[in-house]
Predicted model as a PDB file, atoms N, CA, C, CB and O in Angstrom, pLDDT in the B-factor column:
MODEL        1                                                                  
ATOM      1  N   MET A   1      95.743 122.097  89.166  1.00 93.00           N  
ATOM      2  CA  MET A   1      96.963 123.471  89.058  1.00 93.00           C  
ATOM      3  C   MET A   1      98.059 122.821  90.526  1.00 93.00           C  
ATOM      4  CB  MET A   1      95.929 125.716  89.542  1.00 93.00           C  
ATOM      5  O   MET A   1      97.534 122.844  91.639  1.00 93.00           O  
ATOM      6  N   TRP A   2      99.177 122.412  90.428  1.00 96.00           N  
ATOM      7  CA  TRP A   2     100.002 122.099  91.324  1.00 96.00           C  
ATOM      8  C   TRP A   2     101.590 123.235  91.411  1.00 96.00           C  
ATOM      9  CB  TRP A   2     100.222 120.519  90.949  1.00 96.00           C  
ATOM     10  O   TRP A   2     102.357 123.618  90.528  1.00 96.00           O  
ATOM     11  N   PHE A   3     101.556 123.435  92.666  1.00 97.00           N  
ATOM     12  CA  PHE A   3     103.068 124.319  92.937  1.00 97.00           C  
ATOM     13  C   PHE A   3     103.627 123.377  93.839  1.00 97.00           C  
ATOM     14  CB  PHE A   3     103.011 126.037  93.721  1.00 97.00           C  
ATOM     15  O   PHE A   3     103.173 122.379  94.398  1.00 97.00           O  
ATOM     16  N   VAL A   4     105.168 124.177  93.839  1.00 97.00           N  
ATOM     17  CA  VAL A   4     105.664 123.789  95.307  1.00 97.00           C  
ATOM     18  C   VAL A   4     106.185 124.428  96.063  1.00 97.00           C  
ATOM     19  CB  VAL A   4     106.382 122.997  95.431  1.00 97.00           C  
ATOM     20  O   VAL A   4     107.289 124.771  95.640  1.00 97.00           O  
ATOM     21  N   PHE A   5     105.933 124.847  97.155  1.00 96.00           N  
ATOM     22  CA  PHE A   5     106.152 126.116  98.279  1.00 96.00           C  
ATOM     23  C   PHE A   5     107.353 125.721  98.996  1.00 96.00           C  
ATOM     24  CB  PHE A   5     104.839 126.354  99.467  1.00 96.00           C  
ATOM     25  O   PHE A   5     107.283 124.915  99.924  1.00 96.00           O  
ATOM     26  N   GLU A   6     108.698 126.357  98.538  1.00 96.00           N  
ATOM     27  CA  GLU A   6     109.714 125.954  99.694  1.00 96.00           C  
ATOM     28  C   GLU A   6     110.058 127.489 100.320  1.00 96.00           C  
ATOM     29  CB  GLU A   6     111.286 125.034  99.023  1.00 96.00           C  
ATOM     30  O   GLU A   6     109.678 128.641 100.109  1.00 96.00           O  
ATOM     31  N   ALA A   7     111.188 126.671 101.387  1.00 96.00           N  
ATOM     32  CA  ALA A   7     111.056 128.209 102.859  1.00 96.00           C  
ATOM     33  C   ALA A   7     112.034 127.029 104.075  1.00 96.00           C  
ATOM     34  CB  ALA A   7     108.351 128.789 103.824  1.00 96.00           C  
ATOM     35  O   ALA A   7     112.168 125.911 104.572  1.00 96.00           O  
ATOM     36  N   GLU A   8     112.459 128.362 103.967  1.00 94.00           N  
ATOM     37  CA  GLU A   8     113.382 126.978 105.405  1.00 94.00           C  
ATOM     38  C   GLU A   8     112.612 128.682 106.705  1.00 94.00           C  
ATOM     39  CB  GLU A   8     116.801 126.615 105.224  1.00 94.00           C  
ATOM     40  O   GLU A   8     111.922 129.701 106.736  1.00 94.00           O  
ATOM     41  N   TYR A   9     113.422 127.819 107.418  1.00 96.00           N  
ATOM     42  CA  TYR A   9     111.520 127.674 108.955  1.00 96.00           C  
ATOM     43  C   TYR A   9     112.884 128.454 110.381  1.00 96.00           C  
ATOM     44  CB  TYR A   9     110.522 124.368 109.806  1.00 96.00           C  
ATOM     45  O   TYR A   9     114.111 128.417 110.294  1.00 96.00           O  
ATOM     46  N   GLU A  10     112.130 128.997 111.396  1.00 95.00           N  
ATOM     47  CA  GLU A  10     112.918 129.694 112.413  1.00 95.00           C  
ATOM     48  C   GLU A  10     112.894 128.462 113.283  1.00 95.00           C  
ATOM     49  CB  GLU A  10     112.295 131.168 113.076  1.00 95.00           C  
ATOM     50  O   GLU A  10     111.840 127.858 113.485  1.00 95.00           O  
ATOM     51  N   THR A  11     113.999 128.100 113.780  1.00 95.00           N  
ATOM     52  CA  THR A  11     114.351 127.213 114.911  1.00 95.00           C  
ATOM     53  C   THR A  11     113.819 127.725 116.184  1.00 95.00           C  
ATOM     54  CB  THR A  11     115.835 127.043 115.035  1.00 95.00           C  
ATOM     55  O   THR A  11     114.059 128.932 116.148  1.00 95.00           O  
ATOM     56  N   GLU A  12     113.159 127.418 117.412  1.00 94.00           N  
ATOM     57  CA  GLU A  12     113.534 127.392 118.518  1.00 94.00           C  
ATOM     58  C   GLU A  12     113.557 126.131 119.315  1.00 94.00           C  
ATOM     59  CB  GLU A  12     112.934 128.218 118.990  1.00 94.00           C  
ATOM     60  O   GLU A  12     112.806 125.158 119.370  1.00 94.00           O  
ATOM     61  N   ASN A  13     115.076 126.593 120.136  1.00 94.00           N  
ATOM     62  CA  ASN A  13     115.517 126.046 121.055  1.00 94.00           C  
ATOM     63  C   ASN A  13     115.790 124.632 120.370  1.00 94.00           C  
ATOM     64  CB  ASN A  13     114.643 126.178 122.223  1.00 94.00           C  
ATOM     65  O   ASN A  13     115.285 123.657 120.926  1.00 94.00           O  
ATOM     66  N   GLY A  14     116.429 124.461 119.387  1.00 90.00           N  
ATOM     67  CA  GLY A  14     117.400 124.294 118.593  1.00 90.00           C  
ATOM     68  C   GLY A  14     116.002 123.293 117.412  1.00 90.00           C  
ATOM     69  O   GLY A  14     116.047 123.200 116.186  1.00 90.00           O  
ATOM     70  N   ARG A  15     115.188 122.850 118.125  1.00 93.00           N  
ATOM     71  CA  ARG A  15     113.767 122.960 116.408  1.00 93.00           C  
ATOM     72  C   ARG A  15     113.337 123.367 115.601  1.00 93.00           C  
ATOM     73  CB  ARG A  15     112.836 123.039 116.179  1.00 93.00           C  
ATOM     74  O   ARG A  15     113.214 124.579 115.780  1.00 93.00           O  
ATOM     75  N   ALA A  16     112.999 123.078 114.737  1.00 93.00           N  
ATOM     76  CA  ALA A  16     112.341 124.055 113.308  1.00 93.00           C  
ATOM     77  C   ALA A  16     110.566 124.223 114.045  1.00 93.00           C  
ATOM     78  CB  ALA A  16     112.368 122.759 111.151  1.00 93.00           C  
ATOM     79  O   ALA A  16     110.010 123.336 114.694  1.00 93.00           O  
ATOM     80  N   ASN A  17     110.159 125.158 113.815  1.00 95.00           N  
ATOM     81  CA  ASN A  17     109.022 125.520 113.908  1.00 95.00           C  
ATOM     82  C   ASN A  17     108.427 125.517 112.525  1.00 95.00           C  
ATOM     83  CB  ASN A  17     108.989 126.677 114.580  1.00 95.00           C  
ATOM     84  O   ASN A  17     108.333 126.450 111.727  1.00 95.00           O  
ATOM     85  N   TRP A  18     108.185 124.719 112.455  1.00 94.00           N  
ATOM     86  CA  TRP A  18     107.656 124.610 110.386  1.00 94.00           C  
ATOM     87  C   TRP A  18     106.194 125.195 110.355  1.00 94.00           C  
ATOM     88  CB  TRP A  18     107.438 122.478 109.501  1.00 94.00           C  
ATOM     89  O   TRP A  18     105.350 124.641 109.651  1.00 94.00           O  
ATOM     90  N   ASN A  19     105.861 126.374 111.152  1.00 95.00           N  
ATOM     91  CA  ASN A  19     104.210 127.083 111.006  1.00 95.00           C  
ATOM     92  C   ASN A  19     105.173 128.493 110.818  1.00 95.00           C  
ATOM     93  CB  ASN A  19     102.709 126.986 112.780  1.00 95.00           C  
ATOM     94  O   ASN A  19     104.869 129.340 109.978  1.00 95.00           O  
ATOM     95  N   ARG A  20     106.204 128.616 111.583  1.00 96.00           N  
ATOM     96  CA  ARG A  20     107.090 129.812 110.525  1.00 96.00           C  
ATOM     97  C   ARG A  20     108.209 129.776 109.479  1.00 96.00           C  
ATOM     98  CB  ARG A  20     107.739 130.659 111.289  1.00 96.00           C  
ATOM     99  O   ARG A  20     109.424 129.791 109.677  1.00 96.00           O  
ATOM    100  N   PRO A  21     107.534 129.725 108.321  1.00 96.00           N  
ATOM    101  CA  PRO A  21     108.211 130.179 107.870  1.00 96.00           C  
ATOM    102  C   PRO A  21     109.303 131.662 107.536  1.00 96.00           C  
ATOM    103  CB  PRO A  21     107.706 129.790 107.498  1.00 96.00           C  
ATOM    104  O   PRO A  21     108.630 132.687 107.646  1.00 96.00           O  
ATOM    105  N   VAL A  22     110.593 131.914 107.215  1.00 95.00           N  
ATOM    106  CA  VAL A  22     111.167 132.655 107.036  1.00 95.00           C  
ATOM    107  C   VAL A  22     111.156 133.475 105.738  1.00 95.00           C  
ATOM    108  CB  VAL A  22     111.974 132.196 107.357  1.00 95.00           C  
ATOM    109  O   VAL A  22     111.897 133.168 104.804  1.00 95.00           O  
ATOM    110  N   ARG A  23     110.245 134.605 105.676  1.00 96.00           N  
ATOM    111  CA  ARG A  23     109.720 135.482 104.584  1.00 96.00           C  
ATOM    112  C   ARG A  23     110.831 135.718 103.779  1.00 96.00           C  
ATOM    113  CB  ARG A  23     109.081 136.807 105.039  1.00 96.00           C  
ATOM    114  O   ARG A  23     110.439 136.104 102.678  1.00 96.00           O  
ATOM    115  N   GLU A  24     112.271 135.646 103.854  1.00 96.00           N  
ATOM    116  CA  GLU A  24     113.152 136.016 102.918  1.00 96.00           C  
ATOM    117  C   GLU A  24     113.631 135.295 101.896  1.00 96.00           C  
ATOM    118  CB  GLU A  24     114.007 136.354 103.413  1.00 96.00           C  
ATOM    119  O   GLU A  24     114.120 135.639 100.821  1.00 96.00           O  
ATOM    120  N   THR A  25     113.312 133.668 102.642  1.00 95.00           N  
ATOM    121  CA  THR A  25     113.660 132.510 102.052  1.00 95.00           C  
ATOM    122  C   THR A  25     112.337 131.781 101.006  1.00 95.00           C  
ATOM    123  CB  THR A  25     114.117 131.580 103.322  1.00 95.00           C  
ATOM    124  O   THR A  25     112.540 130.901 100.169  1.00 95.00           O  
ATOM    125  N   MET A  26     110.778 132.509 101.371  1.00 96.00           N  
ATOM    126  CA  MET A  26     109.596 131.324 100.805  1.00 96.00           C  
ATOM    127  C   MET A  26     110.060 131.818  99.023  1.00 96.00           C  
ATOM    128  CB  MET A  26     107.281 131.763 101.467  1.00 96.00           C  
ATOM    129  O   MET A  26     110.471 132.877  98.550  1.00 96.00           O  
ATOM    130  N   VAL A  27     109.737 130.422  98.400  1.00 96.00           N  
ATOM    131  CA  VAL A  27     109.663 130.844  96.953  1.00 96.00           C  
ATOM    132  C   VAL A  27     108.348 129.647  96.692  1.00 96.00           C  
ATOM    133  CB  VAL A  27     111.406 130.632  95.899  1.00 96.00           C  
ATOM    134  O   VAL A  27     108.026 128.598  97.251  1.00 96.00           O  
ATOM    135  N   TRP A  28     107.972 130.217  95.865  1.00 96.00           N  
ATOM    136  CA  TRP A  28     106.436 129.651  94.903  1.00 96.00           C  
ATOM    137  C   TRP A  28     107.317 128.936  93.724  1.00 96.00           C  
ATOM    138  CB  TRP A  28     105.099 131.266  94.063  1.00 96.00           C  
ATOM    139  O   TRP A  28     108.150 129.665  93.185  1.00 96.00           O  
ATOM    140  N   HIS A  29     107.199 127.289  93.171  1.00 96.00           N  
ATOM    141  CA  HIS A  29     107.973 126.601  91.790  1.00 96.00           C  
ATOM    142  C   HIS A  29     106.330 126.412  91.442  1.00 96.00           C  
ATOM    143  CB  HIS A  29     109.313 124.832  91.937  1.00 96.00           C  
ATOM    144  O   HIS A  29     105.539 126.214  92.363  1.00 96.00           O  
ATOM    145  N   GLY A  30     105.768 126.508  89.673  1.00 95.00           N  
ATOM    146  CA  GLY A  30     105.624 125.915  89.368  1.00 95.00           C  
ATOM    147  C   GLY A  30     104.377 127.103  88.256  1.00 95.00           C  
ATOM    148  O   GLY A  30     104.801 128.180  87.836  1.00 95.00           O  
ATOM    149  N   PRO A  31     103.392 126.784  88.054  1.00 95.00           N  
ATOM    150  CA  PRO A  31     102.158 125.870  87.762  1.00 95.00           C  
ATOM    151  C   PRO A  31     102.859 123.751  87.426  1.00 95.00           C  
ATOM    152  CB  PRO A  31     101.259 126.857  85.882  1.00 95.00           C  
ATOM    153  O   PRO A  31     103.561 123.327  86.508  1.00 95.00           O  
ATOM    154  N   PHE A  32     102.599 123.431  87.931  1.00 96.00           N  
ATOM    155  CA  PHE A  32     102.336 122.194  87.267  1.00 96.00           C  
ATOM    156  C   PHE A  32     101.439 121.290  87.230  1.00 96.00           C  
ATOM    157  CB  PHE A  32     102.996 121.638  87.417  1.00 96.00           C  
ATOM    158  O   PHE A  32     100.643 121.130  88.156  1.00 96.00           O  
ATOM    159  N   THR A  33     101.448 120.466  85.988  1.00 93.00           N  
ATOM    160  CA  THR A  33     100.046 119.955  85.277  1.00 93.00           C  
ATOM    161  C   THR A  33      99.503 118.667  85.706  1.00 93.00           C  
ATOM    162  CB  THR A  33     100.205 119.786  83.751  1.00 93.00           C  
ATOM    163  O   THR A  33      98.480 118.086  85.343  1.00 93.00           O  
ATOM    164  N   SER A  34     100.572 118.282  86.716  1.00 95.00           N  
ATOM    165  CA  SER A  34     100.151 117.089  87.750  1.00 95.00           C  
ATOM    166  C   SER A  34     101.421 117.061  88.840  1.00 95.00           C  
ATOM    167  CB  SER A  34      99.966 115.394  86.859  1.00 95.00           C  
ATOM    168  O   SER A  34     102.579 117.479  88.802  1.00 95.00           O  
ATOM    169  N   GLU A  35     100.525 116.279  89.933  1.00 95.00           N  
ATOM    170  CA  GLU A  35     101.077 116.146  91.423  1.00 95.00           C  
ATOM    171  C   GLU A  35     102.296 115.368  91.171  1.00 95.00           C  
ATOM    172  CB  GLU A  35     100.035 115.352  92.562  1.00 95.00           C  
ATOM    173  O   GLU A  35     103.207 115.933  91.775  1.00 95.00           O  
ATOM    174  N   ALA A  36     102.781 114.203  90.480  1.00 97.00           N  
ATOM    175  CA  ALA A  36     103.437 113.124  90.372  1.00 97.00           C  
ATOM    176  C   ALA A  36     104.943 114.740  89.799  1.00 97.00           C  
ATOM    177  CB  ALA A  36     102.534 111.513  89.054  1.00 97.00           C  
ATOM    178  O   ALA A  36     105.552 115.160  90.784  1.00 97.00           O  
ATOM    179  N   THR A  37     105.307 115.339  88.578  1.00 97.00           N  
ATOM    180  CA  THR A  37     105.605 115.989  88.766  1.00 97.00           C  
ATOM    181  C   THR A  37     106.160 117.090  89.790  1.00 97.00           C  
ATOM    182  CB  THR A  37     105.208 115.880  88.338  1.00 97.00           C  
ATOM    183  O   THR A  37     107.329 117.402  90.015  1.00 97.00           O  
ATOM    184  N   ALA A  38     104.951 117.594  90.354  1.00 96.00           N  
ATOM    185  CA  ALA A  38     105.559 118.913  91.575  1.00 96.00           C  
ATOM    186  C   ALA A  38     106.195 117.704  92.312  1.00 96.00           C  
ATOM    187  CB  ALA A  38     104.133 120.125  92.788  1.00 96.00           C  
ATOM    188  O   ALA A  38     107.362 118.031  92.527  1.00 96.00           O  
ATOM    189  N   LYS A  39     105.947 116.338  92.846  1.00 96.00           N  
ATOM    190  CA  LYS A  39     106.454 115.483  93.871  1.00 96.00           C  
ATOM    191  C   LYS A  39     108.310 115.761  93.753  1.00 96.00           C  
ATOM    192  CB  LYS A  39     105.846 113.704  93.511  1.00 96.00           C  
ATOM    193  O   LYS A  39     109.222 116.004  94.543  1.00 96.00           O  
ATOM    194  N   GLU A  40     108.124 115.511  91.982  1.00 96.00           N  
ATOM    195  CA  GLU A  40     109.475 115.425  91.854  1.00 96.00           C  
ATOM    196  C   GLU A  40     110.315 116.616  91.729  1.00 96.00           C  
ATOM    197  CB  GLU A  40     109.693 114.696  90.868  1.00 96.00           C  
ATOM    198  O   GLU A  40     111.471 116.390  92.087  1.00 96.00           O  
ATOM    199  N   VAL A  41     110.093 117.847  91.324  1.00 96.00           N  
ATOM    200  CA  VAL A  41     110.702 119.569  92.101  1.00 96.00           C  
ATOM    201  C   VAL A  41     110.504 119.051  93.359  1.00 96.00           C  
ATOM    202  CB  VAL A  41     109.659 121.362  91.846  1.00 96.00           C  
ATOM    203  O   VAL A  41     111.152 118.011  93.464  1.00 96.00           O  
ATOM    204  N   ALA A  42     109.672 119.415  94.724  1.00 96.00           N  
ATOM    205  CA  ALA A  42     109.891 119.050  96.032  1.00 96.00           C  
ATOM    206  C   ALA A  42     110.670 118.399  96.251  1.00 96.00           C  
ATOM    207  CB  ALA A  42     109.144 118.628  96.574  1.00 96.00           C  
ATOM    208  O   ALA A  42     111.510 118.828  97.042  1.00 96.00           O  
ATOM    209  N   ARG A  43     110.882 116.824  95.622  1.00 95.00           N  
ATOM    210  CA  ARG A  43     112.122 116.278  96.076  1.00 95.00           C  
ATOM    211  C   ARG A  43     113.551 116.290  95.576  1.00 95.00           C  
ATOM    212  CB  ARG A  43     111.897 115.222  96.141  1.00 95.00           C  
ATOM    213  O   ARG A  43     114.584 115.692  95.875  1.00 95.00           O  
ATOM    214  N   ALA A  44     113.247 117.079  94.823  1.00 96.00           N  
ATOM    215  CA  ALA A  44     114.701 117.842  94.102  1.00 96.00           C  
ATOM    216  C   ALA A  44     115.320 119.209  94.471  1.00 96.00           C  
ATOM    217  CB  ALA A  44     114.453 118.109  92.610  1.00 96.00           C  
ATOM    218  O   ALA A  44     116.470 119.616  94.306  1.00 96.00           O  
ATOM    219  N   ARG A  45     113.846 120.020  95.212  1.00 94.00           N  
ATOM    220  CA  ARG A  45     114.727 120.871  95.911  1.00 94.00           C  
ATOM    221  C   ARG A  45     115.166 120.721  97.210  1.00 94.00           C  
ATOM    222  CB  ARG A  45     114.285 121.925  95.900  1.00 94.00           C  
ATOM    223  O   ARG A  45     116.061 121.411  97.698  1.00 94.00           O  
ATOM    224  N   MET A  46     114.406 119.607  97.947  1.00 94.00           N  
ATOM    225  CA  MET A  46     114.741 119.041  99.571  1.00 94.00           C  
ATOM    226  C   MET A  46     116.436 118.651  99.175  1.00 94.00           C  
ATOM    227  CB  MET A  46     113.514 117.249 100.226  1.00 94.00           C  
ATOM    228  O   MET A  46     117.184 119.113 100.036  1.00 94.00           O  
ATOM    229  N   TRP A  47     116.996 118.085  98.331  1.00 93.00           N  
ATOM    230  CA  TRP A  47     118.318 117.454  98.429  1.00 93.00           C  
ATOM    231  C   TRP A  47     118.567 118.462  97.674  1.00 93.00           C  
ATOM    232  CB  TRP A  47     118.715 115.955  98.026  1.00 93.00           C  
ATOM    233  O   TRP A  47     119.147 117.836  96.787  1.00 93.00           O  
ATOM    234  N   ALA A  48     118.597 120.019  97.163  1.00 92.00           N  
ATOM    235  CA  ALA A  48     119.859 120.776  96.923  1.00 92.00           C  
ATOM    236  C   ALA A  48     120.090 121.602  97.612  1.00 92.00           C  
ATOM    237  CB  ALA A  48     120.032 121.298  95.909  1.00 92.00           C  
ATOM    238  O   ALA A  48     120.918 122.485  97.387  1.00 92.00           O  
ATOM    239  N   LYS A  49     118.940 121.418  99.282  1.00 89.00           N  
ATOM    240  CA  LYS A  49     119.499 122.217 100.648  1.00 89.00           C  
ATOM    241  C   LYS A  49     119.491 121.318 101.671  1.00 89.00           C  
ATOM    242  CB  LYS A  49     118.629 123.497 101.161  1.00 89.00           C  
ATOM    243  O   LYS A  49     119.039 121.582 102.785  1.00 89.00           O  
ATOM    244  N   ILE A  50     120.218 119.707 101.192  1.00 86.00           N  
ATOM    245  CA  ILE A  50     119.432 118.710 102.573  1.00 86.00           C  
ATOM    246  C   ILE A  50     120.291 119.106 103.339  1.00 86.00           C  
ATOM    247  CB  ILE A  50     119.284 116.888 102.625  1.00 86.00           C  
ATOM    248  O   ILE A  50     120.281 118.123 104.081  1.00 86.00           O  
ATOM    249  N   ASP A  51     121.253 119.947 103.891  1.00 85.00           N  
ATOM    250  CA  ASP A  51     122.208 120.322 104.455  1.00 85.00           C  
ATOM    251  C   ASP A  51     121.678 121.048 105.837  1.00 85.00           C  
ATOM    252  CB  ASP A  51     122.973 121.085 103.508  1.00 85.00           C  
ATOM    253  O   ASP A  51     122.112 121.112 106.987  1.00 85.00           O  
ATOM    254  N   ILE A  52     120.365 121.632 105.055  1.00 86.00           N  
ATOM    255  CA  ILE A  52     119.786 122.459 105.619  1.00 86.00           C  
ATOM    256  C   ILE A  52     118.682 122.020 106.672  1.00 86.00           C  
ATOM    257  CB  ILE A  52     119.404 123.175 104.690  1.00 86.00           C  
ATOM    258  O   ILE A  52     117.629 121.827 106.063  1.00 86.00           O  
ATOM    259  N   TYR A  53     118.480 121.682 108.697  1.00 88.00           N  
ATOM    260  CA  TYR A  53     117.985 121.050 108.479  1.00 88.00           C  
ATOM    261  C   TYR A  53     116.116 122.000 108.788  1.00 88.00           C  
ATOM    262  CB  TYR A  53     118.707 119.851 109.152  1.00 88.00           C  
ATOM    263  O   TYR A  53     115.051 121.582 109.241  1.00 88.00           O  
ATOM    264  N   ALA A  54     116.470 123.073 108.368  1.00 93.00           N  
ATOM    265  CA  ALA A  54     115.020 123.796 109.002  1.00 93.00           C  
ATOM    266  C   ALA A  54     115.132 124.383 107.498  1.00 93.00           C  
ATOM    267  CB  ALA A  54     114.986 125.118 110.720  1.00 93.00           C  
ATOM    268  O   ALA A  54     115.662 125.458 107.217  1.00 93.00           O  
ATOM    269  N   HIS A  55     114.453 123.353 106.450  1.00 93.00           N  
ATOM    270  CA  HIS A  55     114.422 123.306 104.954  1.00 93.00           C  
ATOM    271  C   HIS A  55     113.212 122.453 105.115  1.00 93.00           C  
ATOM    272  CB  HIS A  55     115.805 122.684 104.034  1.00 93.00           C  
ATOM    273  O   HIS A  55     113.030 121.560 105.942  1.00 93.00           O  
ATOM    274  N   LYS A  56     112.310 122.944 104.053  1.00 93.00           N  
ATOM    275  CA  LYS A  56     111.331 122.238 103.523  1.00 93.00           C  
ATOM    276  C   LYS A  56     110.833 122.841 102.399  1.00 93.00           C  
ATOM    277  CB  LYS A  56     110.396 121.998 104.378  1.00 93.00           C  
ATOM    278  O   LYS A  56     110.846 124.047 102.154  1.00 93.00           O  
ATOM    279  N   ALA A  57     110.329 121.828 101.627  1.00 94.00           N  
ATOM    280  CA  ALA A  57     109.801 121.918 100.328  1.00 94.00           C  
ATOM    281  C   ALA A  57     108.191 120.753 100.267  1.00 94.00           C  
ATOM    282  CB  ALA A  57     111.256 121.400  99.180  1.00 94.00           C  
ATOM    283  O   ALA A  57     108.074 119.531 100.363  1.00 94.00           O  
ATOM    284  N   ARG A  58     107.276 121.765 100.083  1.00 93.00           N  
ATOM    285  CA  ARG A  58     106.040 120.929 100.031  1.00 93.00           C  
ATOM    286  C   ARG A  58     105.658 120.916  98.680  1.00 93.00           C  
ATOM    287  CB  ARG A  58     104.888 121.422 100.908  1.00 93.00           C  
ATOM    288  O   ARG A  58     106.260 121.533  97.802  1.00 93.00           O  
ATOM    289  N   VAL A  59     104.190 119.889  98.423  1.00 96.00           N  
ATOM    290  CA  VAL A  59     103.700 119.813  97.868  1.00 96.00           C  
ATOM    291  C   VAL A  59     102.249 120.486  98.005  1.00 96.00           C  
ATOM    292  CB  VAL A  59     103.995 118.897  97.735  1.00 96.00           C  
ATOM    293  O   VAL A  59     101.523 120.056  98.902  1.00 96.00           O  
ATOM    294  N   VAL A  60     101.697 121.697  97.025  1.00 94.00           N  
ATOM    295  CA  VAL A  60     100.327 122.247  97.213  1.00 94.00           C  
ATOM    296  C   VAL A  60      99.484 122.231  96.255  1.00 94.00           C  
ATOM    297  CB  VAL A  60     100.309 123.426  97.555  1.00 94.00           C  
ATOM    298  O   VAL A  60      99.834 122.730  95.185  1.00 94.00           O  
ATOM    299  N   ASP A  61      98.080 121.622  96.396  1.00 94.00           N  
ATOM    300  CA  ASP A  61      97.021 121.622  94.993  1.00 94.00           C  
ATOM    301  C   ASP A  61      96.697 122.980  94.591  1.00 94.00           C  
ATOM    302  CB  ASP A  61      95.484 120.871  95.250  1.00 94.00           C  
ATOM    303  O   ASP A  61      97.787 123.231  94.078  1.00 94.00           O  
ATOM    304  N   LEU A  62      96.203 123.764  94.477  1.00 91.00           N  
ATOM    305  CA  LEU A  62      95.902 124.888  94.075  1.00 91.00           C  
ATOM    306  C   LEU A  62      94.775 125.017  93.101  1.00 91.00           C  
ATOM    307  CB  LEU A  62      96.949 125.365  93.658  1.00 91.00           C  
ATOM    308  O   LEU A  62      94.630 126.137  92.611  1.00 91.00           O  
ATOM    309  N   THR A  63      93.739 123.830  92.636  1.00 88.00           N  
ATOM    310  CA  THR A  63      92.915 123.510  91.930  1.00 88.00           C  
ATOM    311  C   THR A  63      91.786 124.057  92.424  1.00 88.00           C  
ATOM    312  CB  THR A  63      92.924 122.331  91.736  1.00 88.00           C  
ATOM    313  O   THR A  63      91.367 123.795  93.552  1.00 88.00           O  
ATOM    314  N   GLU A  64      90.876 125.333  91.122  1.00 83.00           N  
ATOM    315  CA  GLU A  64      89.753 125.335  91.656  1.00 83.00           C  
ATOM    316  C   GLU A  64      89.087 124.464  91.687  1.00 83.00           C  
ATOM    317  CB  GLU A  64      89.205 125.994  91.372  1.00 83.00           C  
ATOM    318  O   GLU A  64      89.744 123.575  91.145  1.00 83.00           O  
ATOM    319  N   ARG A  65      87.738 123.892  92.098  1.00 82.00           N  
ATOM    320  CA  ARG A  65      87.003 123.049  92.533  1.00 82.00           C  
ATOM    321  C   ARG A  65      85.299 124.067  92.380  1.00 82.00           C  
ATOM    322  CB  ARG A  65      87.690 122.517  94.135  1.00 82.00           C  
ATOM    323  O   ARG A  65      84.943 125.066  93.005  1.00 82.00           O  
ATOM    324  N   ALA A  66      84.651 123.351  91.398  1.00 75.00           N  
ATOM    325  CA  ALA A  66      83.434 123.715  91.466  1.00 75.00           C  
ATOM    326  C   ALA A  66      82.272 123.800  92.627  1.00 75.00           C  
ATOM    327  CB  ALA A  66      83.129 123.100  90.690  1.00 75.00           C  
ATOM    328  O   ALA A  66      81.149 124.219  92.347  1.00 75.00           O  
TER     329      ALA A  66                                                      
ENDMDL                                                                          
END                                                                             
């Protein structure tokens, strides 16, 4: 099961701190049945906010494994 995690991140000294997402901007999209579909959604979300430097959409695999 694949999801896309999207958020804007805090900036420190002019650089994005990819370890500190801004809570108010965090969004989960999904679930998706394939990684390819999740990657398409992540790519689309990145292009939708291309003007925001500290924004990222990541593909996350939350498949349960035995």
